[in-house]
N, C-alpha and C positions, 0 to 999 in steps of 0.2 A: 712233405716239406716242413721245415722248422718254422714255428711262429703261426702256424694255422691250426685251428681246431678240427676235429674230426666231424665231418658232415653226418646229420641224423638221416638215417634212411627211412623213407616212408614205409608204414606198415603195409603189408599185403592186404588187399580188399577182403580176403576171406577172414583175416584176423579182426579187421574192424567190424565186420559183420557179426562175428561171434561176441565181441565186446558189447555191441548194441543189444544183442539178444539177451545176454546175461543181465544187463541193466534193466531191460523191459521185464525180464522174469522177476527181478528183486522187487520192482515197483508193483507188479501184479500180486506178489506174495504180501506185500505191505497192505495193499488195498483189501485183499481178502481177509487178512488178519483184522484190519479195522472194522470191516463188515461184520465179522464173527463176533468181535468185541461188542459192537453196538447192538447186535441181536440178543447177546447174552445179558446185556444191561437192561433190555426192555422189561423183563419180569420183575427185576429189582425196582425199576422206576415205577412200574404199575403198583406193585406192592407198597412202595413208599407213599405214593399218592393216595392208595385206599386206607393206609394207616392214618395218614393226616386227616382225611375226610371223615373216617368212620371210627377210628380208634383213639386218636390222640385228643388232648385237650385244646389244641390250637383252635379248632372250629366248632366248639361246643356252644349250646345255648345258654346265654347269660341273661337276655332280656326279651320281653314281649312287648311290642308297641301296638296300641289299639287306636284306630281312627274311625271317625264317623258316628260316634255314640252320643246320644243326648238323653233319652229315657233309659236305655239299657246302660248299666255301669261297666266301667273298664274291668273292674274286679271280677264281675260275673263272666265277662268274656274270657279273661285269662283262665279262670277256674274251669269253665266249660271246655276250653281248648285242651287243657290237661296234658301239657307237654312239660315234663320235669326239667328243672335247670340242670345243665350238665349233659343233656341228650346231645350227641353229635348232630349238627344241624342238618347234615346230609341225609340222616336217618329218619327225619321227621316226614311223615306221610301228609302232605299238604291236603290232599282231598279228604282224608279222615278228619283233619282238624276243621276244615270248612264244614263238613257235614255235622259235626258236633256243635259248632257255633250256630249253625242255621236251625238247630232245635230250640234255641232260646225263643220263647214266644214272640218277643218284640223285634226279632231279626228277620228280615226278608231275604237277605243275601250277604254271603261273606266271601271274601277273597283273601287268601293267605299266600304270602311270599317269603322267601329267605332274604335277609339282609346280612350278607356276609360281613364280617366273620362270625358274629355272635347273636344276631337279632332275628326274631320271628315277627313278621309284620301282618297284622289282621286288619283289613279294611271292611267295615260293616255298613250295610244299608239297612236302616231301621223301617219297620212297618209304619205306615202313616194312617191315622184314623180318619175315616170319611163319614162313619156313622158312630153314634154313641147310644147305648141302650141303658135306661135307668134301671139301677139295681135296688132291691128292697132296703139295703142299708144306706142308701143315699149316694152311693158312688155311681160312676158311669162306666159301663163296659165298652171297651174300644173295639171297633171292627174295621178292618182295612178294606181295600177296594176289591179284593177277592172274596169278601164275606167272612173272612176269618177273624174269630175273636182272639185278642192277644194280650189281654190285661185290663186293668182298671185305672181310673183317675178320679181324684176328688171333684174336679171341675172339668167340663168338656173342653178339649183342645180347640184352639181357634180353627175355623174352617169345618169342623166335623158338625153334621146334621143329626138331629134328634130322630130316633126311630120311634114312631108311634104306632097305635093299634094293638092287635092281638099279639104280635111278636114281642113288642115292648113289655106287655103285661106279664109275660112269662119270664123275663129276665134272661139270664145266661142260658137257662135250659131250653127256652123257646128259641133263642137265637142260634143255638147249635143244632136243634132237632129239625128246624125248618130250613135247612141249607138252601134250597132253590129260591125261596122268597128272600132270604137274607142276601143271597148273592145278587138277586135282581135289584133289591133296594140299594146295595152297595155299589153296584155298577152305575146306577142312575145318579147317585150322589157324586161319585168320582168324575162323572162326565159333565156335570153342571158347570158352565162358565162362572167365574167368580161374581159377575154382576147380577146373575139370576140366583146363585146360591145365597147371596146375601139378603135375598128378599124372602127366603124359605125359613120357616120356623120349625117345621117337622116334616118327616117323610114316612109314607105308610105303603106297605106291600100287601095288597089283598090277594094277589096271585103273581106269579112270575110275569104275567102279561098285563098286570093292572097295578102299576105303581102310581101313587098320587103325592102331590106336594101340597102342604098347607103354607099359604102366603101370609105376609104381614097384612093386616086389615081383614083377614078371615076368608079371602077367596081361596079356591082350590084349583090345582091344575091336574088334569088327568094326563099323565105322561105315557102311560101304556108300558110297553116292554122297554129294556135297555137300548133296543135297536134304534138307529138313525138319530143319535143324540144332536148332532150339529143342525140337521134340518129342524128338529122340534124346537131347539133353543132359538133359531132364527126366527121361526114363525111365532113363538111365544113373545118375543120382544116386540113384534108388530101388533100383537093382540093385547098386551097389557094396558096400553093407554085407554083401551075401551072399558068403561065400568062393566063388570060382570061378576057373578058369583063362582062360575065355573068356566075355565078355560081348558078345552079339550084339544090336545095336540097328539093324542095317541095315534092317529092316522094323519100324517103330516099333509097328505094331499087334499084332505077335507077337514080342516080344523073348524071347530065350532066354539061359540060362547053362549052362555045362558044365565 
């Protein structure tokens, strides 16, 4: 009939199925190509990341920050760390740097971290003197709580107790040769509460089990070994109000005065 368009015949079911199959196949091919492309790019990305971290100047060492120093100088820490400027920060062996810095006599502990993109950070804990040993030249040798000698000072640091007796007469040599005695004396000095330490003028170790304290006014405390410091301190506080020449707390269960 004139004036009417020709009606579109619906496609057979088989043709529609083939069309959908072709579309699905093309989509699968695109996805496979995408995955292959991504896999091929991985080595390139890994290589680029490695170059940025290890080979480029983008993440190189430009500064070293030092924290926690007082007696030890920042310059000494930086020189001892020995990491040249321009070294890729990722290449720095943090454990090796810590080990080198901890060899400085006045350093007890060091922690090294990376401060991206260009900084190496070194946090230092210094040794604290609990004993001082008089030297022949008038200086004072410093000894920490572990009995380690780590330097000298022209005046005794606040809170450090003077080591007296045979150990002190030998100066540095005696203090390093008689390690058990020095360690015992240092352990006692480190364990003394501030209120008692303030009354001590000197400390002597006749043996590792016989540490003695000289008090203001001339009295003596027989402290004994470094063991049971809290019990001994508590008992000594109760004894000190009694006038005596010797306060013996070496055996806390049976303290005596004389």
